Each structure stands twice: as structure tokens, then as C-alpha cells.
GUZADO-155215 format. One record per residue (C-alpha): residue in one letter; x negated, y, z. Coordinates in steps of 0.05 Angstrom, whole numbers, padded with zeros to 5 digits, always signed. Layout:
BEGIN
aXYZ;...
***
This chain:
BEGIN
m-01848+02031+01686;t-01818+02074+01740;a-01859+02119+01786;d-01849+02070+01843;e-01875+02012+01801;h-01935+02054+01782;y-01954+02062+01855;v-01942+01988+01870;r-01987+01967+01813;m-02042+02016+01832;k-02041+01995+01905;a-02053+01923+01885;e-02115+01943+01845;l-02150+01992+01891;n-02186+01986+01957;e-02162+02030+02014;i-02209+02089+01999;q-02193+02088+01925;w-02118+02083+01941;r-02123+02143+01988;h-02160+02184+01936;f-02112+02164+01882;l-02053+02188+01924;a-02089+02252+01941;s-02105+02265+01868;e-02032+02256+01850;a-02011+02304+01905;l-02063+02356+01886;q-02041+02352+01813;i-01968+02366+01833;g-01988+02425+01876;y-01941+02455+01928;g-01900+02399+01960;g-01943+02346+01926;i-01959+02308+01989;n-01885+02299+02006;q-01868+02277+01935;v-01925+02226+01934;v-01904+02199+02003;k-01833+02189+01979;k-01853+02155+01914;s-01909+02112+01941;g-01885+02094+02011;a-01953+02114+02039;s-01962+02153+02103;a-01968+02228+02098;l-02030+02223+02142;t-02062+02177+02091;v-02049+02226+02034;q-02072+02285+02077;k-02137+02248+02095;g-02149+02234+02021;v-02139+02308+02004;r-02188+02328+02058;e-02240+02278+02033;i-02233+02300+01961;k-02239+02373+01979;a-02301+02358+02021;g-02332+02321+01963;q-02331+02254+01999;v-02322+02205+01942;y-02326+02129+01943;h-02380+02096+01901;p-02370+02022+01882;g-02413+01977+01924;e-02411+02021+01986;r-02380+01996+02051;i-02306+02009+02054;r-02304+02011+02130;k-02356+02038+02178;e-02401+01989+02216;g-02359+01955+02269;g-02294+01971+02233;g-02241+01919+02219;g-02212+01863+02259;k-02248+01831+02318;n-02252+01755+02323;
***
């Protein structure tokens, strides 16, 4: 499995918070230049990865069963 396939498979399995934290973890593991490398391999936005890094460093982790979006978030009917 190539690196790109790895990201495609993970994106299909994770919700948006888990995906963001997964990308951030990968970037942090790489170290300097990690965000750019993850963006290139995953096709995700740099802002998404940066937000995930900020959340992880702040200790904001997702717990299964919690809301994924804030109240009022999402599409309007």
C-alpha cells in the first residue's frame, strides 16, 4: 500500500475530527516540514492539518460519542 492509499483508506474510516488529528499526528511525528509533507501525501488542506496540530497541543481530543460539530453546525434545511 502506498502512502497515498494509506491516507485514502484512513479518511474513509474516520470522522472529521479524527481525520484532522490523524493528519496532525503524522505531521508532528515527521517534525520540521511535516505539515507540508502530510498535505502533499493526503491532499488535505494545510489549514486542516494546522488546526489539528493546535488541537492536539492544547489537549483537545475527541472522545467517541461526543458531538462532531458544535450546536447549530452543519447544513441548513
